[in-house]
N, C-alpha and C positions, 0 to 999 in steps of 0.2 A: 765284893759287892757290898753296898750299904743299904740296909733296910730301915726306913723311918717308921717307928712304931706308932706314929700318929697318922700315918696313911691308913685309909680304910682297907678292910680285907679285900674288897673288890679291886681297889687300885693295885694292891700287891699282886693279886692273881693275874691282872691284866699285864702288869709290867714284868712279872716273872712267872711265866706259865707253869714252870715246874712246881711252883708253890701250891698249886691246886691239889697235887698228890698229898702234900703235907696236911692241908686243910681237911681233906677227906679222911685221912688217917686219924686225925685228932677230933673229928666231928665239929669243925669250925665252919659255919655257913658262909660261903663266899658268894652266894647267889642272892636269894631274897633278903637275907640278913646281912649282906655284905657291906652295908653302909657304915658299920661300926668301925672305929679305929682298931687297928690290930691289937694294941695293948688291952683295950677294953674286951675285945672278943676272946683273947687268951685268958683274961681274968675270969670271965663268965664261964669259960670252958674248964677252968681250974687247971690250966696247962701253963707251966712257967714260960714266960715270954722268951727267955734266952734259948730254951729248948726248941721252941718253934722257929726262932731265927736260925739257929744252928742247922736244923733240919732243912729249912728252905735253902740255905747256902749250899748244903751238901747235895740236895736234889738238883740245884742249878748247875753245880760243878759236874755232876754225873751226866746231865743232859749235854753239856759242852763236850765231855769226853766222848760220848757216843757220836756226836756230829764230827768231831775232829779226828777220831782214832784212826780211820783209814789212812790218814796222812801222817800219823805219828810214827809209823814203821814201814819199811819197805817190805811188804808182804810178798813181793815177787821173788825174794831171796830168803826170807825167814824160813826156819823149819816148818814143815806142814803141820806138825803137832802143835806148834805155837799158834799158827793161824787158826787151827780148829779150836783150840782153847779160847782164843779171842772171840770167835764166832759164837761158841757156846755160852761163854760167860758174859758177853756184851749183848749181842743181837738176839740170841735165843732167849736169854733171860728177860730182856726188855720186852720182846714180843709177847711172851707168856704173861708178864705182869700187866701189859696194856690191854690184852684181850680180856683179862679178868676185871680190870678197872673200868674199861669203857662200856662193858655190857650194862651195868646198872646206870651209868651216866646216860647212855642211849635211851634206856627205858624212861628215865626221869624227863629228858627233853622231849621224847616222843609223846609221853602222856600229856604234857602241857601244850606243846606246839604242833603235834602231829595233825590235829584236825585242820589247822590253817596252813600247814606246810607238809602236805602228803609225801613230798620227796624224802622227808626224813625217814619214813617207814621203809622206803625202797633202799635207802642208804644203810639203814640198820640191817635189812635182810642181806645185803651184799657183805656187810661187815661180819655178820654171823657166819655166812658161808666161807668168808676168808679166814675167820678164826678157826673154824673146823678144819679147813684145808691145811692151814699152817701147823696146827697142833699135831696132826697125824704126820705131816711132812717132816717136821723137826724130830719127831720120835724115830722115824725111819733113818734119818741122817745120824742121829746120836747112837742108835743101837746097832746099825748095820754098816752104813757107808763110811762114816768117820772112823770107827775102830779099824775097818779094813785098810783105809788109807794110812793110818798110823802104823799098823803092822807092816804094810808095804814099805813105808819109809824106813822103819827100823831094819827090815831085812836087807834093803838096798845098802844102807850104811854099813851093816855088819857083813855084807856079802854072803848072806844066808838065803836059803830057799823060802818062799812064801807059801803058807798053807793055802791050797786052792780054795777059792770062795765059791759058795753054792750058786752065785749069780754069774759065774764065768768072769769075763773081762770087766774091769771097772767102768768101761764105757756103758755097760747096760744100766746100772743104777744111776749113773750120771745123766744119761739120756732121760730117764724117768724124772729125776729131780729138776732138770731144766724144763721139761714139759709142765711140771707142777708150778714152777716159777712163772711160766708164761700164763698159766691160769690165774695165779695171784695177781700178776700184772694187769690182766684184763679186768679183774674186779676192782683194782685200785683206780684204773682209768674210768671205770663206770661210776665209782663213788665220787671222783673228782668232778666229772661232768655233771652229775645230778646235783652237786652242792655248789655249782658255779665257782669251781676252784677254791672251795672251802671259804667262801665269803658269806658270813652270816647276814641275814636280812636286816633291814633297818629296824631298830627297836628290839633286837635280840637280847635276851637276858645273858647274864654272865655264864650260866651253865651252857647255854647254846654256843656262845663264843668259845668257851673252854673246850667243848666237844669238837668243834671244827678245828681249833688250834691243835688239839691232841691228834686228830686224824691226819692233819697235815704233817705233824712230826712223825707219826707212825709211818706214813708213806715215805718220808725222807729216809728214815732208818731202814725200812725194808728195801729201798733202792740200794743203799750202801751194802746191806746184808747180801742181797742177791748178786751185786757186783763182785763182792769178795769171793763168792762161791763160783758163779758162772765164768768169771773172767780171770780168776787167779787160782783158786783151790782146785777146781775140776780139771782145767788144762794141765796144771802141774802134776796132778795125780796120774792122768793119762800118759803124760810124757814119762813119768817115773816108771810106770808099768811097762811101757814100750822099750825102755832102756835096758830091761833085764834080759 
């Protein structure tokens, strides 16, 4: 990708949504002060322009990897340990980072636009509930379910017995995780409906547009994330257990 340093910060943010994370990191205003050329804004922030450009390009590549990664490998045949590592390092990492990033952005947009757009307050409430749900959900997967699936796979490959799990069959935690996925899906649908499909209203500022674009991307990533677990990881783990 090629970034024109004479483009305004706002133009860069709108053409490359991943750039907003870089601007937030370096304290470059892409909203109210976003009319300045990128080169000027970097100079005023005392950040080397090439460092900002490199960071934007890296953020954009990372976003593309997240969107394309489910197609990059046949997860229906890859080792379950590799799939779990992919989920942890790609989707869980992204989810945690976005929950932390979008909280302050929500507050900023709601403080300015909440009185005239009360649906923002409802969407923020849903996102907070979703963030809390996912934080606990991912912790249970990483500390309990995923390690068991990895041990199960290792035992099957080595033709050794598996240490019995306190939850009995893998079906039990899988059923709980799927139920929690359904809860997350309901919150996502509610947020999309309240935001009119994440379409910002006429005259929305850059922060408002950035928030809605980020929520839409968050939704897409979570859909991919849940697909990998519900449709590939969990059925394969159940099948592996039943084959013993």
